[in-house]
N, C-alpha and C positions, 0 to 999 in steps of 0.2 A: 659461828662455830665456837668451840671452846678453846681458844688460843690463850696460853698463859700470858699474864702481864708481868713485866719486870718492874719492881719497885725498889727504891733506894732507902735504906734506913741508916742514919748516921749515928754511930756510937762515939764514945770519947776517944778511942784509940785507933779505929779503922772503919772503913765502909764495908758493909755487908750487903750483897745482893740477895734478895729473897723473891721467890716466885709465888704468886697467888694463883692457885689452880682451881678453876670452877668446872666441875663435871668432866674432867679429863683424867685418864688413867696416868699414874706417875710411873715413869720408867727410870732405870738406873742412869741412862745417858742424859736424862733431863736435869740432873743435879748441877748446881752452880758451885764452882770452885772459889773459895774465899782465901784471900791472901792479905795479910796485914803488914804495913810498913811502919817503922818508927816515926813518930810525929815531930821529934826534934823541938819539944817545947821547953826544954831545960834552959833557964836564963843564963846559967854559967857557960854552957856549951855555945849559946848564941853570942855571948860577949867574947869568948875565946875565939870564935870564928871570925868576928869582926876585927879583932886584934891581929889575927894571923893574916887576914886579907890586907889590912893597912900596912903591916910589916913587909909583906910581899911587894906591894906597890912601891913602898919607900926604897926597898932594895933595888928594884928594877930602875927607878928614877935615878938613884945615885950611882949605879954601876954601869949603866949603858953610856958609852961615850957620846960627846956632843955631835960628832959627825954622823953617827947612826940615827940620832933624832932628826938631823937635817936631811938625811937621805929619806926617812919616812915622810917628812913634810914635802919633799920634792916629789916623791911617788904619789902622795895624795893630791898634789897640785896637777900632776899629769893626768891622773884618773878623773879629776873634776873637769879638766879641759876636754878630755875625750868624751865625757858625758854631755858637756855643753855642745860640742860639735855634732854629736849624733842626733840631738833633738832639734 
């Protein structure tokens, strides 16, 4: 039968879906919707993102009190113990 094939064509900024139709009538509902998203290829934005992630991790490490870290370690040990018992 004349079933349309879907192929992918990669452009520099987004992916576009294109249909190749062989001996099939084309209807309005057969159209493919195309949506482009930003690629985030700017080196300055990437560096700024890494700096913000590092600053966030540093703030969390410095501001969370010691007892909270120990409580998380205790909870992780309990969880690991339960997983070992179940198996």
